[in-house]
ROSE-4610 file (N, C-alpha, C; in Angstrom, 1 decimal, always signed):
// ROSE-4610
residu = [X/X/X/X/X/X/X/X/X/X/X/X/X/X/X/X/X/X/X/X/X/X/X/X/X/X/X/X/X/X/X/X/X/X/X/X/X/X/X/X/X/X/X/X/X/X/X/X/X/X/X/X/X/X/X/X/X/X/X/X/X/X/X/X/X/X/X/X/X/X/X/X/X/X/X/X/X/X/X/X/X/X/X/X/X/X/X/X/X/X/X/X/X/X/X/X/X/X/X/X/X/X/X/X/X/X/X/X/X/X/X/X/X/X/X/X/X/X/X/X/X/X/X/X/X/X/X/X/X/X/X/X/X/X/X/X/X/X/X/X/X/X/X/X/X/X/X/X/X/X/X/X/X/X/X/X/X/X/X/X/X/X/X/X/X/X/X/X/X/X/X/X/X/X/X/X/X/X/X/X/X/X/X/X/X/X/X/X/X/X/X/X/X/X/X/X/X/X/X/X/X/X/X/X/X/X/X/X/X/X/X/X/X/X/X/X/X/X/X/X/X/X/X/X/X/X/X/X/X/X/X/X/X/X/X/X/X/X/X/X/X/X/X/X/X/X/X/X/X/X/X/X/X/X/X/X/X/X/X/X/X/X/X/X/X/X/X/X/X/X/X/X/X/X/X/X/X/X/X/X/X/X/X/X/X/X/X/X/X/X/X/X/X/X/X/X/X/X/X/X/X/X/X/X/X/X/X/X/X/X/X/X/X/X/X/X/X/X/X/X/X/X/X/X/X/X/X/X/X/X/X/X/X/X/X/X/X/X/X/X/X/X/X/X/X/X/X/X/X/X/X/X/X/X/X/X/X/X/X/X/X/X/X/X/X/X/X/X/X/X/X/X/X/X/X/X/X/X/X/X/X/X/X/X/X/X/X/X/X/X/X/X/X/X/X/X/X/X/X/X/X/X/X/X/X/X/X/X/X/X/X/X/X/X/X/X/X/X/X/X/X/X/X/X/X/X/X/X/X/X/X/X/X/X/X/X/X/X/X/X/X/X/X/X/X/X/X/X/X/X/X/X/X/X/X/X/X/X/X/X/X/X/X/X/X/X/X/X/X/X/X/X/X/X/X/X/X/X/X/X/X/X/X/X/X/X/X/X/X/X/X/X/X/X/X/X/X/X/X/X/X/X/X/X/X/X/X/X/X/X/X/X/X/X/X/X/X/X/X/X/X/X/X/X/X/X/X/X/X/X/X/X/X/X/X/X/X/X/X/X/X/X/X/X/X/X/X/X/X/X/X/X/X/X/X/X/X/X/X/X/X/X/X/X/X/X/X/X/X/X/X/X/X/X/X/X/X/X/X/X/X/X/X/X/X/X/X/X/X/X/X/X/X/X/X/X/X/X/X/X/X/X/X/X/X/X/X/X/X/X/X/X/X/X/X/X/X/X]
num = [1/1/1/2/2/2/3/3/3/4/4/4/5/5/5/6/6/6/7/7/7/8/8/8/9/9/9/10/10/10/11/11/11/12/12/12/13/13/13/14/14/14/15/15/15/16/16/16/17/17/17/18/18/18/19/19/19/20/20/20/21/21/21/22/22/22/23/23/23/24/24/24/25/25/25/26/26/26/27/27/27/28/28/28/29/29/29/30/30/30/31/31/31/32/32/32/33/33/33/34/34/34/35/35/35/36/36/36/37/37/37/38/38/38/39/39/39/40/40/40/41/41/41/42/42/42/43/43/43/44/44/44/45/45/45/46/46/46/47/47/47/48/48/48/49/49/49/50/50/50/51/51/51/52/52/52/53/53/53/54/54/54/55/55/55/56/56/56/57/57/57/58/58/58/59/59/59/60/60/60/61/61/61/62/62/62/63/63/63/64/64/64/65/65/65/66/66/66/67/67/67/68/68/68/69/69/69/70/70/70/71/71/71/72/72/72/73/73/73/74/74/74/75/75/75/76/76/76/77/77/77/78/78/78/79/79/79/80/80/80/81/81/81/82/82/82/83/83/83/84/84/84/85/85/85/86/86/86/87/87/87/88/88/88/89/89/89/90/90/90/91/91/91/92/92/92/93/93/93/94/94/94/95/95/95/96/96/96/97/97/97/98/98/98/99/99/99/100/100/100/101/101/101/102/102/102/103/103/103/104/104/104/105/105/105/106/106/106/107/107/107/108/108/108/109/109/109/110/110/110/111/111/111/112/112/112/113/113/113/114/114/114/115/115/115/116/116/116/117/117/117/118/118/118/119/119/119/120/120/120/121/121/121/122/122/122/123/123/123/124/124/124/125/125/125/126/126/126/127/127/127/128/128/128/129/129/129/130/130/130/131/131/131/132/132/132/133/133/133/134/134/134/135/135/135/136/136/136/137/137/137/138/138/138/139/139/139/140/140/140/141/141/141/142/142/142/143/143/143/144/144/144/145/145/145/146/146/146/147/147/147/148/148/148/149/149/149/150/150/150/151/151/151/152/152/152/153/153/153/154/154/154/155/155/155/156/156/156/157/157/157/158/158/158/159/159/159/160/160/160/161/161/161/162/162/162/163/163/163/164/164/164/165/165/165/166/166/166/167/167/167/168/168/168/169/169/169/170/170/170/171/171/171/172/172/172/173/173/173/174/174/174/175/175/175/176/176/176/177/177/177/178/178/178/179/179/179/180/180/180/181/181/181/182/182/182/183/183/183/184/184/184/185/185/185/186/186/186/187/187/187/188/188/188/189/189/189/190/190/190/191/191/191/192/192/192/193/193/193/194/194/194/195/195/195/196/196/196/197/197/197/198/198/198/199/199/199/200/200/200/201/201/201/202/202/202/203/203/203/204/204/204/205/205/205/206/206/206]
x = [+0.8/+0.0/+0.9/+0.7/+1.5/+1.1/+2.1/+1.8/+1.2/+0.2/-0.4/+0.5/+0.6/+1.5/+0.8/+1.6/+0.9/+0.3/-0.8/-1.5/-0.5/-0.4/+0.4/-0.5/+0.2/-0.5/+0.5/+0.0/+0.8/+0.4/+1.4/+1.2/+0.5/+0.0/-0.6/+0.4/+1.7/+2.7/+3.0/+3.1/+3.5/+2.3/+1.1/-0.1/+0.0/+0.3/+0.3/+1.5/+2.6/+3.8/+3.4/+2.8/+2.4/+1.3/+0.4/-0.6/+0.0/+1.0/+1.7/+2.5/+3.2/+4.1/+3.1/+1.9/+0.9/+0.5/+0.1/-0.4/+0.7/+2.0/+2.9/+3.2/+3.1/+3.2/+2.1/+1.0/-0.3/-0.2/+0.2/+0.5/+1.4/+2.6/+3.6/+3.0/+2.2/+1.6/+0.6/-0.2/-1.3/-0.6/+0.5/+1.1/+1.8/+2.4/+3.0/+2.1/+1.0/-0.1/-0.8/-0.8/-1.3/-0.2/+1.1/+2.0/+1.9/+1.8/+1.7/+0.5/-0.7/-1.9/-1.8/-1.3/-1.0/-0.2/+1.0/+1.9/+1.1/+0.3/-0.3/-1.4/-2.1/-3.0/-2.4/-1.3/-0.4/+0.1/+0.5/+0.9/-0.2/-1.3/-2.4/-3.0/-2.9/-3.4/-2.6/-1.2/-0.2/-0.4/-0.7/-1.0/-2.2/-3.2/-4.5/-4.1/-3.5/-3.2/-2.3/-1.4/-0.5/-1.3/-2.3/-3.1/-4.0/-4.6/-5.4/-4.6/-3.4/-2.5/-2.3/-1.8/-1.5/-2.7/-3.9/-5.1/-5.4/-5.4/-5.6/-4.6/-3.4/-2.3/-2.6/-2.9/-3.1/-4.4/-5.4/-6.6/-6.4/-5.5/-5.1/-4.2/-3.2/-2.1/-2.5/-3.2/-3.4/-3.9/-5.0/-5.5/-4.5/-3.6/-2.6/-1.5/-1.1/+0.0/-0.4/-1.8/-2.2/-2.6/-2.2/-2.5/-2.0/-2.7/-2.2/-2.6/-1.9/-2.4/-3.5/-4.3/-5.5/-5.3/-6.0/-5.9/-6.3/-5.7/-5.9/-7.3/-8.1/-9.5/-10.5/-9.9/-10.8/-11.0/-12.0/-12.3/-11.4/-10.5/-9.7/-8.2/-7.9/-6.5/-6.2/-5.1/-4.6/-4.5/-5.1/-5.0/-4.8/-3.8/-3.5/-3.7/-4.3/-4.4/-4.0/-4.0/-3.5/-4.5/-5.7/-6.7/-7.5/-7.1/-7.9/-7.0/-7.3/-6.6/-7.7/-7.5/-8.5/-7.7/-8.0/-7.4/-7.9/-7.0/-7.4/-6.5/-7.1/-6.3/-6.5/-5.6/-5.9/-5.8/-5.8/-6.0/-7.2/-8.4/-9.5/-9.8/-10.6/-11.0/-12.4/-13.1/-14.5/-14.7/-14.0/-14.1/-13.0/-13.1/-12.1/-10.7/-9.8/-8.4/-7.8/-7.2/-6.7/-7.7/-8.8/-9.8/-9.5/-9.2/-9.0/-10.3/-10.2/-11.4/-11.1/-11.9/-11.7/-12.1/-11.4/-11.6/-11.2/-11.7/-11.4/-11.2/-10.2/-9.9/-9.8/-10.5/-10.5/-10.3/-9.8/-9.7/-10.6/-11.6/-12.4/-12.6/-12.6/-12.7/-14.1/-14.4/-15.8/-15.7/-16.4/-16.3/-17.2/-18.1/-18.9/-18.1/-17.2/-16.4/-15.0/-14.6/-13.3/-12.3/-12.5/-11.7/-11.6/-10.5/-10.4/-10.7/-11.6/-12.0/-11.5/-11.0/-10.6/-11.7/-12.3/-13.4/-12.9/-13.3/-12.9/-14.1/-14.1/-15.1/-14.7/-15.4/-15.1/-16.3/-16.1/-17.2/-18.3/-19.4/-20.7/-20.8/-20.0/-20.2/-20.4/-20.9/-21.1/-19.8/-19.6/-18.5/-18.3/-17.1/-16.8/-15.7/-15.9/-14.8/-13.8/-12.5/-11.7/-10.6/-10.6/-9.6/-10.1/-9.7/-9.9/-8.9/-8.7/-7.7/-8.1/-7.7/-8.1/-7.5/-8.3/-7.8/-8.0/-7.8/-8.0/-6.6/-6.0/-4.6/-4.6/-3.5/-3.2/-3.2/-2.8/-2.7/-2.0/-2.1/-1.4/-0.3/+0.8/+2.0/+2.6/+3.1/+3.5/+5.1/+5.6/+7.0/+7.4/+8.2/+8.8/+9.9/+10.6/+11.8/+12.8/+13.0/+13.9/+13.1/+13.7/+13.0/+12.3/+11.6/+11.0/+9.6/+8.9/+7.6/+6.7/+5.6/+4.6/+3.3/+2.4/+1.2/+0.1/+0.6/-0.3/+0.5/-0.3/+0.3/-0.7/-0.2/+1.2/+1.7/+3.0/+3.5/+3.5/+3.5/+3.5/+4.7/+4.5/+5.7/+5.9/+5.1/+5.5/+5.2/+4.4/+4.2/+5.3/+6.3/+7.6/+8.6/+8.3/+9.2/+8.2/+7.8/+6.6/+7.1/+6.2/+6.3/+5.4/+5.7/+4.7/+3.3/+2.4/+0.9/+0.8/+1.4/+1.3/+2.7/+2.6/+3.9/+4.4/+5.6/+6.3/+6.0/+5.9/+5.6/+4.4/+3.5/+2.5/+2.6/+2.7/+2.9/+1.5/+1.1/-0.2/+0.2/-0.1/+0.3/-1.0/-0.8/-2.0/-2.0/-1.2/-1.2/-0.2/-0.5/+0.4/+0.3/-0.3/-0.4/+0.8/+0.8/+1.8/+1.4/+2.0/+2.9/+2.2/+3.0/+2.3/+2.3/+2.9/+2.8/+3.0/+2.4/+2.7/+3.1/+4.0/+4.3/+3.9/+3.3/+2.9/+3.8/+4.4/+5.3/+4.5/+4.5/+3.8/+4.7/+4.7/+5.6/+5.2/+4.0/+3.6/+4.0/+3.5/+3.7/+3.2/+3.9/+3.5/+3.1/+3.1/+2.7/+1.8/+0.7/-0.2/+0.4/+0.4/+0.9/+0.2/+0.8/+0.2/-0.7/-1.8/-2.7/-2.5/-2.9/-2.9/-3.5/-4.8/-5.5/-4.7/-3.7/-2.9/-1.7/-1.4/-0.3/-0.7/+0.3/+0.0/-0.4/-0.1/-0.4/-1.9/-2.7/-4.0/-4.8/-5.6/-6.5/-7.9/-8.8/-10.2/-10.9/-10.5/-11.2/-10.8/-9.7/-9.2/-9.9]
y = [-1.2/+0.0/+1.3/+2.1/+3.3/+4.4/+5.3/+6.4/+7.6/+8.4/+9.5/+10.7/+11.5/+12.8/+13.8/+14.6/+15.6/+16.7/+17.4/+18.4/+19.6/+20.1/+21.3/+22.4/+23.6/+24.8/+25.7/+27.0/+28.0/+27.9/+28.1/+28.2/+29.6/+29.7/+30.9/+32.1/+31.8/+32.9/+33.3/+32.4/+32.7/+33.7/+33.3/+34.2/+35.6/+35.7/+36.9/+37.8/+37.2/+37.9/+38.4/+37.6/+38.0/+39.1/+39.1/+40.2/+41.4/+41.4/+42.6/+43.3/+42.4/+42.9/+43.4/+42.9/+43.5/+44.8/+44.8/+46.1/+47.2/+47.0/+47.9/+48.4/+47.4/+47.8/+48.7/+48.2/+49.1/+50.5/+50.6/+52.1/+52.9/+52.3/+53.0/+53.3/+52.4/+52.8/+53.8/+53.8/+54.9/+56.2/+56.3/+57.5/+58.1/+57.2/+57.5/+58.1/+57.4/+57.8/+59.2/+59.4/+60.6/+61.7/+61.5/+62.4/+62.9/+61.7/+62.0/+62.8/+62.6/+63.3/+64.7/+64.9/+66.3/+67.0/+66.4/+67.1/+67.5/+66.5/+66.8/+67.9/+68.0/+68.9/+70.4/+70.4/+71.6/+72.2/+71.3/+71.7/+72.2/+71.4/+71.8/+73.2/+73.4/+74.7/+75.8/+75.5/+76.6/+76.8/+75.8/+76.0/+76.8/+76.5/+77.3/+78.8/+78.9/+80.4/+81.1/+80.3/+80.9/+81.2/+80.3/+80.6/+81.8/+81.9/+83.0/+84.3/+84.3/+85.5/+85.9/+84.9/+85.2/+85.8/+85.1/+85.7/+87.2/+87.4/+88.8/+89.8/+89.3/+90.2/+90.5/+89.5/+89.8/+90.6/+90.4/+91.2/+92.7/+93.0/+94.4/+94.9/+94.2/+94.8/+94.8/+93.8/+93.8/+95.0/+95.6/+96.8/+97.9/+98.0/+99.0/+98.7/+97.4/+97.1/+97.5/+97.4/+97.7/+99.1/+100.0/+101.5/+102.0/+102.7/+103.4/+104.9/+105.8/+107.1/+107.3/+108.4/+108.7/+110.1/+110.4/+111.7/+112.9/+114.0/+115.1/+115.5/+115.4/+115.9/+114.7/+113.5/+112.3/+112.3/+111.6/+111.5/+110.5/+109.7/+108.8/+109.0/+110.3/+110.8/+110.4/+109.7/+109.2/+110.2/+110.0/+110.8/+110.0/+110.2/+109.4/+110.3/+109.7/+110.4/+109.3/+109.8/+108.9/+107.6/+108.0/+107.0/+106.6/+107.1/+106.7/+106.8/+105.9/+106.0/+105.9/+106.8/+106.8/+106.8/+106.0/+106.0/+105.0/+104.6/+103.7/+102.4/+101.3/+100.1/+99.1/+98.4/+97.2/+95.9/+95.9/+94.7/+94.8/+94.9/+95.2/+93.8/+93.8/+92.6/+92.1/+93.0/+92.5/+92.4/+93.4/+93.4/+92.5/+92.3/+91.4/+92.0/+91.0/+91.4/+92.0/+93.2/+93.9/+95.0/+95.0/+96.1/+97.4/+98.5/+99.6/+100.1/+100.1/+100.4/+101.5/+102.4/+103.4/+102.7/+102.9/+102.3/+103.3/+103.0/+103.8/+102.7/+103.0/+102.1/+103.0/+102.8/+103.7/+102.8/+103.5/+102.9/+103.7/+103.0/+103.7/+103.0/+103.7/+103.2/+102.9/+101.7/+101.3/+101.3/+102.2/+102.4/+101.3/+100.7/+99.7/+98.3/+98.0/+96.8/+97.2/+98.4/+98.8/+98.4/+98.3/+97.9/+98.9/+98.8/+99.5/+98.7/+99.1/+98.4/+99.0/+98.2/+98.6/+98.3/+99.4/+99.2/+99.4/+98.5/+98.6/+98.8/+99.7/+100.0/+100.3/+99.6/+99.9/+100.7/+101.2/+101.8/+101.0/+101.4/+100.7/+99.3/+99.2/+98.1/+98.7/+97.7/+98.0/+97.9/+98.8/+98.7/+97.3/+96.9/+95.6/+95.7/+95.3/+95.1/+94.1/+94.4/+93.4/+93.2/+93.9/+93.6/+94.4/+94.0/+94.6/+94.2/+95.1/+94.8/+95.6/+95.2/+95.9/+97.3/+98.2/+99.5/+100.6/+101.8/+102.9/+103.2/+102.4/+102.5/+102.1/+102.6/+102.2/+103.4/+103.2/+104.2/+103.8/+104.7/+104.5/+105.5/+105.0/+105.9/+105.7/+106.8/+106.9/+107.3/+106.7/+107.1/+107.1/+108.0/+108.0/+107.0/+106.9/+106.1/+106.4/+107.7/+108.2/+109.0/+109.4/+110.4/+109.5/+110.4/+109.8/+109.4/+108.7/+108.3/+109.4/+109.6/+110.8/+110.2/+111.0/+110.6/+111.0/+111.7/+112.2/+112.0/+111.9/+111.9/+112.6/+113.6/+114.1/+114.7/+114.6/+115.1/+116.8/+117.3/+118.7/+119.3/+120.4/+121.0/+120.5/+119.5/+118.9/+119.8/+121.0/+121.8/+122.5/+122.7/+123.3/+122.3/+121.0/+119.9/+118.7/+118.8/+117.9/+116.4/+115.6/+114.1/+113.4/+112.1/+111.3/+111.3/+111.1/+111.1/+109.9/+108.9/+107.7/+107.6/+107.1/+106.8/+105.6/+105.3/+104.0/+102.9/+103.4/+102.4/+102.9/+102.0/+102.3/+101.4/+101.9/+101.0/+101.2/+99.8/+99.8/+99.3/+100.3/+100.1/+99.5/+98.4/+97.7/+97.5/+98.4/+98.3/+97.3/+96.6/+95.8/+94.3/+94.0/+92.6/+92.1/+90.9/+90.2/+89.8/+90.5/+91.6/+92.9/+93.9/+95.2/+96.1/+95.7/+96.5/+95.7/+96.2/+95.5/+96.6/+96.2/+97.2/+96.8/+97.6/+97.4/+98.2/+97.5/+98.1/+98.3/+99.5/+99.8/+99.8/+98.8/+98.6/+99.3/+99.7/+100.2/+101.5/+102.2/+103.6/+104.5/+105.6/+106.5/+107.9/+107.9/+109.3/+108.8/+109.5/+109.2/+109.9/+109.1/+109.6/+110.9/+111.9/+113.2/+113.0/+113.7/+113.8/+115.2/+115.4/+116.7/+117.7/+117.4/+118.3/+118.8/+118.0/+118.4/+119.2/+119.6/+120.2/+121.8/+122.6/+124.1/+124.2/+123.2/+123.4/+123.0/+122.6/+122.3/+123.5/+123.5/+124.6/+124.0/+124.1/+123.6/+124.1/+125.2/+125.7/+124.9/+124.2/+123.4/+122.1]
z = [+0.0/+0.0/+0.0/-1.0/-1.1/-0.1/+0.3/+1.1/+0.4/+1.1/+0.3/+0.5/-0.7/-0.6/+0.2/+0.9/+1.7/+0.8/+1.2/+0.5/+0.3/-1.1/-1.4/-1.2/-0.6/-0.3/+0.5/+0.7/+1.5/+3.0/+3.7/+5.2/+5.4/+6.7/+7.1/+7.1/+7.5/+7.6/+6.2/+5.3/+3.8/+3.3/+3.5/+3.1/+3.6/+4.9/+5.5/+4.9/+4.7/+4.2/+2.6/+1.9/+0.6/+0.7/+1.5/+1.6/+2.1/+3.0/+3.4/+2.3/+1.5/+0.5/-0.6/-0.9/-1.9/-1.4/-0.1/+0.4/+0.2/+0.5/+0.6/-0.9/-2.0/-3.3/-3.8/-3.3/-3.7/-3.2/-2.0/-1.4/-2.2/-2.5/-3.4/-4.7/-5.4/-6.7/-6.6/-5.5/-5.3/-5.1/-4.3/-4.0/-5.3/-6.1/-7.3/-8.4/-8.4/-9.3/-8.9/-7.6/-7.0/-7.5/-7.3/-7.7/-9.2/-10.0/-11.4/-11.7/-11.1/-11.4/-11.0/-9.8/-9.2/-10.1/-10.7/-11.6/-12.9/-13.3/-14.6/-14.4/-13.3/-13.0/-13.0/-12.2/-12.2/-13.5/-14.4/-15.6/-16.5/-16.5/-17.2/-16.8/-15.4/-15.0/-15.5/-15.5/-15.9/-17.3/-18.2/-19.5/-19.8/-19.1/-19.2/-18.8/-17.8/-17.3/-18.5/-19.0/-20.2/-21.4/-21.7/-22.8/-22.6/-21.4/-21.1/-21.1/-20.6/-20.6/-22.1/-23.0/-24.3/-25.0/-24.7/-25.3/-25.0/-23.6/-23.2/-23.8/-23.8/-24.3/-25.7/-26.6/-28.0/-28.2/-27.4/-27.5/-27.2/-26.2/-25.8/-26.9/-27.3/-28.2/-29.7/-30.1/-31.6/-32.3/-31.7/-32.4/-32.3/-31.3/-31.2/-32.2/-32.3/-33.3/-34.7/-35.0/-36.3/-36.6/-35.7/-36.0/-37.3/-37.9/-39.2/-39.1/-39.8/-39.9/-40.8/-40.5/-41.5/-42.1/-43.0/-43.6/-42.6/-42.7/-41.6/-41.6/-42.6/-42.6/-42.3/-42.0/-41.6/-40.1/-39.6/-38.2/-37.5/-38.1/-37.2/-37.3/-37.1/-37.0/-35.6/-35.5/-34.2/-33.1/-31.9/-30.8/-29.5/-28.7/-27.6/-26.2/-25.4/-24.0/-23.0/-21.8/-20.7/-20.6/-20.7/-20.5/-21.7/-22.9/-24.0/-25.3/-26.3/-27.5/-28.7/-29.7/-30.8/-32.1/-33.1/-34.3/-35.4/-36.3/-37.3/-37.2/-37.4/-37.1/-38.3/-38.7/-39.7/-39.0/-37.6/-36.8/-35.9/-36.4/-35.6/-34.8/-33.8/-33.0/-33.6/-34.2/-34.5/-36.1/-36.8/-38.3/-38.8/-40.2/-40.9/-40.7/-40.4/-40.3/-41.6/-41.5/-42.7/-43.1/-42.6/-43.0/-42.1/-42.7/-41.8/-41.1/-39.8/-39.0/-38.0/-37.8/-36.7/-35.3/-34.3/-33.0/-31.8/-30.7/-29.6/-28.4/-27.6/-26.4/-25.2/-24.2/-23.1/-21.8/-20.7/-19.4/-18.4/-17.7/-16.9/-15.6/-14.6/-13.2/-12.8/-12.4/-11.9/-10.4/-9.8/-8.3/-7.7/-8.4/-7.9/-7.7/-8.5/-8.4/-7.9/-7.9/-7.6/-8.6/-9.9/-10.9/-11.9/-12.7/-13.9/-15.1/-16.0/-17.0/-18.4/-19.2/-20.6/-21.6/-22.1/-23.1/-24.5/-25.4/-26.8/-27.7/-28.7/-29.5/-30.9/-31.9/-33.3/-33.9/-35.0/-35.7/-36.0/-35.6/-35.9/-35.0/-33.9/-33.1/-31.7/-30.8/-29.5/-28.6/-27.6/-26.9/-26.2/-25.9/-25.3/-24.2/-23.1/-22.0/-22.4/-22.6/-23.0/-21.9/-20.9/-19.7/-18.4/-17.4/-16.1/-15.1/-14.1/-13.0/-11.8/-10.6/-9.3/-9.3/-8.7/-8.4/-9.6/-9.2/-10.2/-10.7/-11.6/-12.0/-13.4/-14.1/-15.4/-16.4/-17.6/-18.6/-19.8/-20.9/-22.1/-22.2/-22.7/-22.8/-24.2/-24.8/-26.2/-26.3/-27.5/-27.6/-29.0/-29.5/-30.8/-30.9/-32.0/-32.1/-31.0/-30.7/-29.6/-28.7/-27.6/-26.7/-25.5/-24.6/-23.4/-23.8/-22.8/-23.0/-22.6/-23.3/-23.0/-22.7/-21.9/-21.6/-22.7/-23.7/-24.8/-26.1/-27.1/-28.5/-29.4/-30.1/-30.3/-29.0/-28.6/-27.3/-27.4/-26.2/-26.1/-26.8/-27.5/-28.2/-29.5/-30.0/-31.3/-32.5/-32.2/-33.3/-33.9/-33.0/-33.5/-34.0/-33.6/-34.0/-34.5/-35.6/-36.2/-35.9/-35.4/-35.2/-36.1/-36.3/-37.1/-36.5/-37.2/-36.8/-35.7/-35.9/-34.9/-34.2/-33.0/-32.3/-32.8/-32.3/-32.7/-31.7/-30.4/-29.4/-28.5/-28.0/-27.2/-26.0/-24.7/-23.5/-22.8/-22.5/-21.7/-20.2/-19.3/-17.9/-17.2/-16.6/-15.9/-14.5/-13.8/-12.2/-11.7/-10.7/-10.0/-10.4/-11.5/-12.0/-12.5/-13.0/-13.8/-15.1/-16.2/-16.1/-15.8/-15.3/-15.0/-16.2/-17.3/-18.5/-19.8/-20.8/-22.1/-23.1/-24.1/-25.1/-26.6/-27.3/-28.7/-29.6/-30.5/-31.5/-32.8/-33.3/-34.5/-35.6/-36.5/-37.6/-38.9/-39.1/-40.3/-40.6/-41.6/-41.8/-40.8/-40.4/-39.3/-39.9/-41.2/-41.9/-43.2/-43.3/-44.4/-45.7/-46.8/-48.0/-48.4/-48.9/-49.3/-50.5/-50.4/-51.4/-52.2/-53.3/-53.9/-53.1/-52.5/-51.7/-50.4/-50.0/-48.8/-49.1/-50.5/-50.8/-51.1/-51.1/-51.5/-52.9/-53.8/-55.1/-55.5/-54.6/-54.8/-55.1/-56.1/-56.4/-56.7/-55.8/-56.0/-57.3/-57.8/-59.0/-60.2/-60.2/-61.4/-61.4]
């Protein structure tokens, strides 16, 4: 008569060791996954913030970058003040890109919310708030190729020393935010081509 083989299996101690090791591995994996998800969320949040910043920056600067001069007898001759800009742009926000459009951009303080609002308006369009920040701060500043920044354009005293109709740079101050200022470089023509009517040789009788 042959002897029966003992039953194969794990002892209680072996089972406990396996369960402990499995639990430790699970904890490590869960913590690692948590770190990965946290890093991913942080990166995505920063990307969203960057996208929002780039969008706001372009919305603020594009109309200013596209500024072009207008004829002296037309309504959109460039005029810059500390809290307002009025002129002609080929980079409008509402009309087709490349179409010369008269626009106005203003900074107004809203005492109800305690914020400064940047309002943008094109010809035949309703005004739109395109930016805001806390406090009654901010302004537009203008500069030629050389010289100091000015709160108005054309700058004081320019009658004796003619300057281009449009500045070369426009700085948008936005208070204590990050960034606190943006600069638009106007690369197009700064003087409108002369017409015959603008010269001393023009004779309306002819």
